[in-house]
N, C-alpha and C positions, 0 to 999 in steps of 0.2 A: 504494500500500500504506500502510495506516495502523496505528499502534500507539499505545497509551497514551491514547486519547481515546474517550469521556469517561474516567471513573475507571478506572485500571488497577490496578497493584499498590498495596498500602497504603502511604501516605506514612510515612516514618520521620523521627524527629527525636531530638534529645538524645543520651543515652548509647547508645540502640539504634542510631542512625545511625552514631555513631562506631565502635561494634563492628562493624557491617556493613561499613563501609569497610575497617577494619583486617583483617578476616578473609576478605574476598572474594579468592579465587584463581581466575582464569579464564584460558583459553588465548587469549582476545581481550580488548581493552580494555573496561572497565566504567565507566560514567558515572553520576554523580548530579547532578541540577540543584539548586543551592543558592539559587535565586531570582535574578531579573534576569539579569545576565551571568555569574553564578557557577557553576562546575562543579568537582566533584572527579572526577579521571580516574585509574583504577588499572589497571595491567597487571602481572600476577604480584604482586611485592611492591614495585613502584614506584608512588608516589602523588604526582601533581601536582595542584595547585589552580590555577584560573584565575579572576581577578577576584573573589575571595571577599569578600563584605560580610556579616558574620554577626552576628545578634542572639543573645545567650546563651540567650534563651527558645526559639530554634529549634535552634541548634548552637553550643555554647560553643567559641570558638576556642582557649581555654586548655586544652581537653581533647584537642586534635589533636596528639598526640605523634608522628605517623607521616608528616608532610609531608616530601617530598624537595625539590621545587621549588614555588615559588609564583609564578605568572606574572601580572603586571599589564600590561594593554594600554596604559594611559596614566594620567596623573596626576589625572584627575577623581576626586573622593571616592566616586563610585558604582562605581569600579573599583580605586581604591587607597585603602583605608580604614585609617587609622592604628590605631585600637583593635584591629581584626581582625588586621592584619598583625603588630603588636608582640606580641600575645598568642600568635599562631601561632609566631613566631620564638622566644619564650621557651619554648614547649612542645616545639618540634622544634629541638633545638640544632644540628643539622647543616644545616637548611634554609637556602636562600638565595632571595631575591626577584629574579626576572628582570623587567627593565623597560626601556623606551626610555632611551637614555643621557641624553636631555634631562630625564628625570623624576628624576634622582638628587638634585638639590638640593632639590626639593620633598619627596622621600621622606625625606631627612635632616631636613627641617624638621618632619616629623610623627613623628620619633623613631626612624627606621630607621638603624642604624649602616651606614656605608659598607662595612664588611667583610662585611656580610650581603647586599650587592647584587651582582648580575651584570647589567651593562648590555649592551644589544645595539642593533642597528639593522637596517635592511632588508638582506636577502641575507646576513646573518650566521647562524651556527649555534652553539647552546649544546648541549654534550654532557653527559650525566649517566650515570655508571657506578655500579652497586651490586650487589655479590654476583653478578657475572657477567652482570647484565642491563644493557641499554643503552637509553637514551632520548635522542632528539634534538629540539631545538626550533629551527625555522627562523622568521625574522621576515620579514613583508611589510608594506608601508605600508598604513594604513587612512586613508580620507578622512573627516573629521568636522568640518564638511562638506568642508573642503579638506585637501590633503596637508600644507601648511605646512612644507615642508622648509627647513632652514637649513644652511649649511655646517658650523657648529659643533655644533648640536643634532641634526642628522639629521631623522628623521621622528618627531614627538611622539606620534603614534598608530600603534600596530602591531597587526597580526593575527599569530597564532602557528599554525604547522603543527607539531603534536606527533606525532612518529613513534615507534611501538613496533613492532619487527619489521616485518611487512608492512602494518601499518595506519597511516593518517595521518588525524588529526583536525584540522580547521581551525576555529579560534576567531577570528572577525573583530573582536572587541571592538566598539567603535562604528564604523560604517563606512557609507559610501554608495558606489554604483558609481563607478568612474572608468576612463578609457581604459587598457587594458593589464592590469587586475586579473585577468581570467580567464586571460590568457596567462601571468601570473606563477604562477598556482595550478595550471594544468594539469599541469605537469611533476612535481608532487608526488603525483599519483594519489590524490586525496582520497577517503577512504571516507565520512567524516561531516563535513558542513559545519554549524557552529553559527553561525547568522546572526541579527542583530537585525532585527526586522520592524516596529518602531514607526512608521517613516516620518518620524520627527521627527529630522532630521539622521542618519537611518539608512536602510537599505533599506526600500522598500515591500515588501509581500508578493510582488507580481509580480516586482520586481527580484531579490529573494532567490531565488525559484524559478527565475528565468532564469539566475542565476549558478550555481546547483547543476547545472542542465542543461549549461551551457557548459563547466564543468570536469569533468563526468562523475562527480559525487559520487553514490555509491550511496544515501546517506541525507541528508536535510536535517532539521535540528532548529531550530525557532524559539526565540529568546530575546529578552530585553529587550522584553517585551510585556505588555499587560494582557489581561483575558479577552475583550473584544470583538475585539482583534487576533487572538487565538487562534482564535476562532470563524470569523473571516473567512479566516484561513490554512487551516483545515481545509476550509472550503467551496471555496476556490480550488483546493486540491490535489486534492480528490475530483472537482471539476467540470471542471477545466481540465488537470490533469496526473496522470491516473490511473496512469501507469506509473512515477511517481517515488515511491520509498519515503520515508516521513517518520515522525518520532517526535515526539510532543508529550508533554512531561514534566509531572508534578505535582511540586511542591516536595518534595525529599527522596526522590524515587523513584529506584530503581536500574534500570539497563538495560545489559545486556551485549551488545556487538555480535554479531550472528549470524556464526558462523564460516564 
């Protein structure tokens, strides 16, 4: 099953995109792709961002007054961007940034106050409550290209399982397959797997599709790719895995999970 390719809904940006995110209320999670590995994810009035790297010409981070949690998968500037994060924290006074514990020193060096951080590691859970609503974020290791675990720092690259009600969204960050990854993820009953498909210290298209199958994900969404990767992904899914539902985003596009 295919959605969003080629052009689907009109791409939003700027103030129109901010308003769309702020006013969307749905009974299942809604996602917007912000480019590369960046996503906005909203459930009811909970709004989480993952790996946002925002150019003001597309989406001004200083205009995002509604962020609840901002998740950074690791300390690379393509996933933890100082100007974006500091502007979002200034605009959303209650927001905190969830990150691997080993990334805290780097985050502080780019201007993020320690009291605005929530550090985590593999198999830990971050809980967020707001106006009777409840979101959970579980962490699993990501290999980029290795796991690089240390006793003090833990795993420097994480993937996040974002749980709202009965829906779970897996964002892999930068990751390659490793032994035991599928087994770690199966227990979370993943609905949507957001997976990097560039093949450059990330999943290949074939590996991403196989992981989605192995964990029983209803939907697979490619990220961290360019247009040729996108075209190859669509060809692979239609030709080799016609039973697997997938969604290909355009930047700024809105998609609500089918209930």
